[in-house]
C-alpha positions in Angstrom: 11.7 -32.5 -16.1 8.1 -31.4 -15.6 7.4 -34.5 -13.4 10.4 -33.6 -11.2 8.8 -30.2 -10.5 5.6 -31.8 -9.3 7.4 -34.0 -6.8 7.2 -33.0 -3.1 10.5 -32.8 -1.1 9.7 -36.2 0.5 9.1 -37.8 -2.9 12.4 -36.4 -4.2 14.2 -37.8 -1.1 12.6 -41.3 -1.7 13.7 -41.3 -5.3 17.2 -40.4 -4.3 17.2 -43.4 -1.9 15.8 -45.6 -4.7 18.8 -44.7 -6.8 21.1 -45.3 -3.9 19.7 -48.8 -3.5 20.4 -49.5 -7.2 23.9 -48.3 -6.9 24.4 -50.8 -4.1 23.2 -53.6 -6.4 19.8 -53.9 -4.7 16.6 -53.9 -6.8 14.4 -51.2 -5.3 11.4 -53.3 -6.4 12.6 -56.6 -5.2 12.2 -60.3 -5.7 10.2 -63.2 -4.2 10.5 -63.7 -0.4 9.6 -67.0 1.2 7.7 -66.4 4.5 7.4 -69.0 7.2 5.2 -66.9 9.6 2.8 -64.0 9.9 2.1 -61.5 12.6 -0.9 -63.6 13.6 0.8 -67.0 13.6 3.6 -65.7 15.8 1.1 -64.2 18.3 -1.0 -67.4 18.2 2.0 -69.8 18.8 4.1 -67.7 21.1 1.9 -65.1 22.7 1.9 -66.9 26.0 5.6 -67.5 26.2 7.9 -65.6 28.5 11.2 -63.9 27.5 13.2 -66.7 28.9 11.1 -69.4 27.3 11.4 -67.7 23.9 15.2 -67.4 24.4 15.4 -71.1 25.2 13.2 -72.1 22.1 15.3 -69.8 19.8 12.6 -70.2 17.0 13.7 -68.7 13.6 10.9 -67.1 11.4 10.8 -65.3 8.1 8.3 -62.5 8.1 7.5 -59.7 5.6 5.3 -56.6 5.6 5.1 -52.8 5.2 7.0 -50.6 7.7 4.5 -48.7 9.7 6.6 -47.2 12.5 10.4 -46.7 12.9 12.5 -45.5 15.8 16.2 -45.8 16.3 18.7 -44.9 19.1 22.4 -45.5 18.2 23.0 -49.1 17.6 19.5 -50.5 18.2 16.2 -49.8 16.4 12.6 -50.8 16.4 9.9 -50.9 13.8 6.5 -52.4 13.2 5.7 -54.1 10.0 2.2 -54.8 8.8 0.9 -57.8 7.0 -2.7 -58.8 6.2 -3.3 -59.9 9.8 -1.9 -56.8 11.6 1.4 -55.6 12.9 4.4 -57.3 14.6 7.4 -55.4 16.2 10.9 -56.0 14.7 13.9 -55.5 17.0 17.2 -54.6 15.2 20.7 -54.4 16.7 23.8 -53.5 14.8 25.7 -56.5 16.5 23.1 -59.1 15.3 22.8 -57.7 11.7 25.5 -57.3 9.2 26.8 -53.8 8.8 25.3 -53.7 5.3 21.9 -54.8 6.6 21.9 -52.3 9.4 22.8 -49.5 7.1 19.8 -50.5 4.9 17.6 -50.3 7.9 18.9 -46.9 8.9 18.0 -45.5 5.5 14.6 -47.2 5.1 11.3 -45.2 5.1 7.9 -45.8 6.6 5.9 -47.4 3.8 8.8 -49.5 2.5 8.1 -53.3 2.3 10.8 -55.5 3.8 11.5 -59.1 4.6 13.0 -60.0 8.0 14.7 -63.2 9.1 15.1 -63.5 12.8 14.1 -65.2 16.1 10.9 -64.8 18.1 11.7 -62.6 21.0 10.1 -60.7 23.9 11.5 -57.3 24.7 12.3 -56.2 28.3 9.1 -54.0 28.0 7.2 -57.2 27.3 6.3 -56.8 23.6 6.3 -60.0 21.5 8.8 -59.2 18.6 11.1 -60.6 16.0 14.8 -60.0 16.7 16.3 -59.5 13.2 19.3 -61.4 12.0 18.8 -60.4 8.4 17.1 -57.4 6.8 16.0 -57.8 3.2 14.7 -54.8 1.2 11.7 -55.8 -1.0 9.9 -52.7 -2.3 10.7 -49.0 -2.1 7.7 -46.8 -1.4 8.0 -43.6 -3.5 5.2 -41.8 -1.8 4.9 -41.2 2.0 1.9 -42.7 3.8 -0.6 -40.3 5.5 0.2 -39.2 9.0 -0.4 -42.3 11.2 -3.0 -41.0 13.6 -5.2 -39.3 11.0 -4.9 -41.4 7.9 -7.1 -40.3 5.0 -9.5 -37.9 6.8 -11.5 -37.2 3.7 -13.9 -40.1 3.3 -14.2 -39.5 -0.5 -10.5 -39.6 -0.8 -10.3 -42.8 1.3 -12.8 -44.5 -1.1 -11.0 -43.2 -4.1 -7.6 -44.4 -2.9 -8.8 -47.6 -1.2 -5.3 -49.1 -1.3 -4.1 -46.3 1.1 -7.2 -46.6 3.2 -6.5 -50.3 3.6 -3.0 -49.6 4.7 -3.9 -47.0 7.3 -7.4 -47.9 8.5 -8.0 -51.0 10.6 -11.8 -50.6 10.2 -11.4 -50.6 6.4 -9.4 -53.8 6.6 -11.9 -55.4 9.0 -14.8 -54.8 6.6 -12.7 -55.9 3.5 -11.9 -59.3 5.1 -15.3 -59.8 6.6 -17.2 -59.3 3.3 -15.9 -62.5 1.6 -16.7 -64.4 4.9 -20.3 -63.3 4.8 -20.6 -64.3 1.1 -19.1 -67.7 1.9 -21.6 -68.1 4.7 -24.5 -67.3 2.3 -23.1 -69.9 -0.2 -22.8 -72.6 2.5 -26.4 -71.8 3.6 -27.8 -72.4 0.1 -25.5 -75.4 -0.6 -26.6 -77.1 2.6 -30.2 -76.7 1.5 -29.6 -78.4 -1.8 -29.6 -75.4 -4.0 -27.3 -75.4 -7.0 -25.1 -72.3 -7.6 -25.3 -71.2 -11.3 -24.2 -68.3 -13.5 -26.4 -66.4 -15.9 -25.5 -63.7 -18.5 -24.6 -60.1 -17.4 -25.5 -58.8 -20.9 -29.2 -59.1 -21.8 -31.0 -58.1 -25.0 -34.3 -57.4 -23.0 -34.9 -55.3 -19.9 -36.6 -57.5 -17.3 -36.7 -59.1 -13.9 -37.2 -55.7 -12.0 -38.3 -52.2 -12.4 -35.1 -50.1 -12.9 -33.3 -47.8 -15.3 -30.6 -49.8 -17.2 -27.1 -49.2 -18.5 -26.9 -49.8 -22.2 -23.9 -51.1 -24.2 -23.3 -52.3 -27.8 -22.0 -55.7 -28.9 -20.0 -55.0 -32.0 -19.8 -58.6 -33.4 -23.6 -59.0 -33.2 -24.3 -55.3 -34.0 -26.8 -55.4 -31.1 -27.5 -53.2 -28.1 -27.5 -55.0 -24.8 -28.5 -54.0 -21.2 -26.3 -54.7 -18.3 -28.6 -56.9 -16.2 -30.8 -55.3 -13.6 -31.8 -58.7 -12.1 -31.0 -62.4 -12.5 -34.6 -63.5 -12.1 -35.8 -64.5 -15.6 -32.8 -66.6 -16.6 -32.9 -68.4 -13.2 -36.6 -69.2 -13.6 -35.9 -70.6 -17.0 -33.6 -73.1 -15.2 -36.5 -74.1 -13.0 -38.5 -74.8 -16.1 -35.5 -76.9 -17.3 -35.8 -79.1 -14.2 -32.9 -77.8 -12.0 -35.6 -77.3 -9.2 -33.5 -75.3 -6.7 -31.0 -72.7 -8.0 -29.2 -69.6 -6.7 -26.8 -67.0 -8.1 -24.6 -64.5 -6.3 -23.9 -61.8 -8.8 -23.4 -58.2 -9.7 -26.4 -56.2 -10.9 -26.3 -52.8 -12.6 -28.9 -50.0 -12.3 -28.4 -46.6 -13.8 -30.0 -44.7 -10.9 -29.2 -42.3 -8.1 -26.5 -42.9 -5.5 -26.8 -42.5 -1.7 -25.7 -44.4 1.4 -27.6 -47.6 0.4 -27.5 -47.3 -3.4 -24.6 -47.9 -5.8 -24.9 -48.3 -9.6 -23.4 -51.8 -9.4 -24.2 -54.0 -6.4 -24.4 -57.6 -5.4 -27.4 -59.8 -4.8 -28.3 -63.4 -4.2 -31.4 -64.6 -6.0 -32.8 -68.1 -5.3 -35.7 -70.1 -6.7 -37.3 -73.3 -5.4 -39.6 -75.5 -7.4 -42.9 -76.6 -5.7 -42.5 -73.7 -3.2 -44.1 -70.3 -2.6 -43.8 -67.0 -0.8 -44.0 -68.6 2.7 -41.0 -70.9 1.9 -39.1 -67.7 1.0 -40.1 -66.1 4.3 -38.7 -69.0 6.2 -35.6 -69.0 4.0 -34.9 -65.3 4.5 -35.3 -65.2 8.3 -33.2 -68.4 8.7 -30.5 -67.0 6.4 -30.2 -63.7 8.2 -30.2 -65.5 11.6 -27.6 -68.1 10.4 -25.2 -65.6 8.8 -25.3 -63.2 11.8 -24.6 -66.1 14.2 -21.8 -67.5 12.1 -20.0 -64.2 11.5 -20.8 -62.2 14.7 -21.7 -65.0 17.2 -25.0 -63.3 18.0 -28.3 -62.3 16.4 -28.5 -59.0 18.4 -27.0 -56.0 16.5 -26.7 -52.4 17.4 -27.0 -50.5 14.1 -27.3 -46.7 13.5 -28.6 -46.1 17.0 -31.1 -49.0 17.0 -31.1 -52.4 18.7 -32.0 -54.9 16.0 -32.7 -58.6 16.5 -32.1 -61.0 13.6 -33.6 -63.9 15.6 -36.3 -65.7 13.6 -39.2 -65.6 13.2 -39.7 -62.0 11.9 -42.9 -59.9 12.1 -45.3 -60.2 9.1 -47.8 -57.5 8.1 -49.9 -56.9 5.0 -49.0 -53.7 3.2 -52.6 -52.4 3.5 -52.7 -53.1 7.2 -49.4 -51.4 7.7 -50.7 -48.2 6.0 -53.9 -48.4 8.0 -52.0 -48.7 11.3 -50.2 -45.4 10.6 -52.8 -43.3 8.7 -56.1 -44.9 9.5 -56.8 -45.4 5.8 -58.1 -48.8 4.9 -57.3 -49.4 1.2 -59.3 -52.6 1.2 -62.3 -50.3 1.3 -61.1 -48.0 -1.4 -63.0 -49.1 -4.5 -61.6 -47.1 -7.4 -58.7 -45.0 -8.7 -60.5 -41.7 -8.3 -61.1 -42.3 -4.6 -57.4 -43.3 -4.2 -56.3 -40.2 -6.1 -58.4 -38.0 -3.8 -56.8 -39.5 -0.7 -53.3 -39.0 -2.2 -54.1 -35.3 -2.9 -55.4 -34.9 0.7 -52.2 -36.3 2.0 -49.8 -34.3 -0.2 -48.7 -37.2 -2.3 -47.9 -36.4 -5.9 -48.9 -39.1 -8.3 -47.0 -39.2 -11.7 -49.0 -39.9 -14.8 -47.7 -43.5 -15.1 -48.6 -44.2 -11.5 -52.3 -43.1 -11.6 -53.5 -46.6 -10.6 -54.8 -48.1 -7.4 -51.8 -50.2 -6.7 -49.2 -47.5 -7.3 -51.0 -45.1 -5.0 -51.0 -47.7 -2.2 -47.3 -48.1 -2.7 -46.8 -44.3 -2.6 -48.6 -44.2 0.8 -46.5 -47.1 2.1 -43.2 -45.3 1.0 -44.3 -42.0 2.7 -45.8 -43.3 5.9 -44.5 -46.8 6.7 -41.2 -47.8 5.2 -38.8 -45.7 7.3 -40.4 -46.8 10.6 -39.8 -50.5 10.1 -36.7 -51.0 12.3 -36.7 -54.6 13.4 -37.0 -57.2 10.6 -40.5 -57.1 9.1 -42.0 -58.9 6.2 -44.4 -56.6 4.3 -46.5 -58.8 2.1 -49.5 -58.5 -0.3 -48.1 -55.9 -2.8 -50.6 -54.6 -5.4 -50.5 -56.2 -8.8 -49.4 -53.0 -10.6 -46.0 -53.0 -8.9 -45.6 -56.8 -9.0 -45.5 -57.9 -12.7 -43.8 -61.2 -11.9 -45.8 -62.4 -8.8 -48.9 -64.6 -8.6 -52.2 -62.9 -7.9 -53.9 -63.4 -4.5 -56.8 -65.8 -5.1 -59.1 -64.0 -2.6 -58.3 -60.5 -3.8 -56.7 -60.2 -7.3 -55.8 -56.6 -6.7 -52.9 -58.0 -4.7 -50.1 -60.5 -5.1 -48.3 -63.2 -3.2 -45.2 -61.0 -2.7 -43.2 -59.7 0.2 -40.4 -57.4 0.9 -38.2 -57.6 4.0 -37.5 -54.3 5.7 -34.9 -53.6 8.4 -34.0 -50.2 9.8 -36.3 -48.6 7.2 -34.6 -50.2 4.2 -35.5 -53.0 1.9 -33.3 -56.1 2.2 -35.2 -58.7 0.3 -37.9 -59.1 -2.3 -39.8 -62.4 -2.9 -42.7 -63.9 -4.7 -44.8 -66.9 -5.3 -43.7 -66.8 -8.9 -46.2 -66.1 -11.6 -46.2 -69.3 -13.7 -49.3 -68.6 -15.9 -47.9 -67.6 -19.4 -51.2 -65.9 -20.4 -51.4 -63.8 -17.3 -47.6 -63.0 -17.6 -48.1 -61.8 -21.2 -50.8 -59.4 -20.0 -48.6 -58.1 -17.2 -45.8 -57.4 -19.7 -48.3 -55.6 -22.0 -49.4 -53.4 -19.1 -45.7 -52.6 -18.4 -45.3 -51.5 -22.0 -48.3 -49.2 -21.5 -46.6 -47.7 -18.5 -43.4 -47.2 -20.5 -45.4 -45.2 -23.0 -46.7 -43.0 -20.2 -43.1 -42.2 -19.1 -42.1 -45.0 -16.8 -38.5 -45.7 -18.0 -38.2 -48.4 -15.3 -41.0 -50.6 -16.7 -40.0 -54.0 -17.9 -40.1 -55.0 -21.6 -41.9 -57.9 -23.3 -39.7 -61.0 -23.1 -41.2 -63.4 -25.7 -38.7 -66.2 -25.0 -39.6 -66.1 -21.3 -43.3 -66.4 -22.1 -42.4 -69.4 -24.3 -40.4 -70.9 -21.4 -43.5 -70.6 -19.2 -45.6 -72.3 -21.9 -43.5 -75.4 -21.4 -44.5 -75.4 -17.7 -43.0 -73.7 -14.7 -43.9 -75.6 -11.5 -45.3 -73.6 -8.6 -42.2 -71.8 -7.5 -41.0 -69.5 -4.7 -38.3 -67.0 -5.5 -36.3 -64.4 -3.6 -33.7 -61.7 -4.1 -31.6 -60.4 -1.2 -29.3 -57.4 -1.3 -25.9 -58.6 -0.1 -24.3 -55.2 0.2 -27.0 -54.0 2.6 -26.7 -57.3 4.6 -22.9 -56.7 4.8 -23.5 -53.2 6.0 -25.8 -54.5 8.8 -23.5 -57.3 9.9 -20.4 -55.1 9.9 -22.1 -52.1 11.3 -21.2 -49.9 8.3 -23.3 -46.8 7.5 -22.5 -46.4 3.8 -22.6 -48.9 0.9 -19.5 -47.2 -0.4 -17.6 -48.6 2.6 -18.5 -52.2 2.0 -17.5 -52.0 -1.6 -13.7 -52.0 -2.2 -14.1 -49.8 -5.3 -17.3 -47.7 -5.2 -18.2 -45.4 -8.1 -17.3 -41.8 -7.5 -17.4 -38.6 -9.4 -14.3 -37.4 -11.2 -12.1 -35.1 -9.2 
């Protein structure tokens, strides 16, 4: 009884119609329906045919979809049904349908799902249609759809009820169908280069592979706490040790951090590792991948995104992090000899340095984030990251304060992160120990000591290039979408 009170008048009417269907012997929630055509296949095959040609062909089709519009005048009616490809008009006449079927049509509601058997037809107004000879009820919609021209105006509500957004919003459908095409394009790219796609564990007993706050869960059978992985890096490099030589994984990562237009707690990346390679191989791989995917999906490398003209045509610009800072601020960190001098410069420039970041490399990174990052619009490789922020990258032989690492920035955001991988187990152990010291100073994003990974390196990791690329951000760029929540079908949202 209490549920009845909560129903709107429209919902009550629809339930009454549902009961009426049952009384007529029709299952309101239907059975299988065999389709022979879709809205798209009809347009592709018959879109160029005239009314007379279609009458002569007399092609019968079986189509199905959701009713999106309905209008009726006496003994004739029109409606549009929507399938995954779009909409097709249905033309209904009382003299070409049984009396029973026409009565079903008269009482249907927008949102109901129906099957239509009929012939391909062009109306006098010129619209390609299906002239119905049979009307089959498939599913009763018990809730009305939002008003056609406004859909779900509240973006938060659209993301929360993505199923309604997909029904009403052509842009939401476009992005939803384009996302898997982009991921397939990425897979083809790596497969064609001889990389092997692998899967590694989502649950990890050790925090490693990146600097990030984790989600923690408990495994009852083992009575152990596990982290949801923040990166796939360390398991993939174990496979390089094992001799697989070129591997990649497209997978979900989980970081218990803030949310904004480019950050979601779970997100998708591709990580790839190439034995006998280095950072420069990863630069070539990244720029070729971005160029290839954009060309395959959009037919061009030129993109207008958030008010900027961006070219994904390789090669991309390459700048050392220190040079990028000097270009904007005039400060040459090559000439800064100690932490005290770096701290003094930070204070002069209004940069707050947390206790766990009171180190030369961290201060360089803070300057970069404040002065450089947001101004990198066209694709730019920033390389030469300080050792303090790069615990898994090889040192630069000429200046061991820096590493063989780069990040790819587009439109002020990071899209990729890559290294010449650190394969010296003694150096790696020291880097892990330094990370533990940072954790003690309050850096809850610092990585932990992974003894098994050190052991793997002791068996010998060949010189290796590795890269991680954010797939969600790439999809945002390719589809022209402003928020990560709109390229994820089910983004995380606060409770109502």
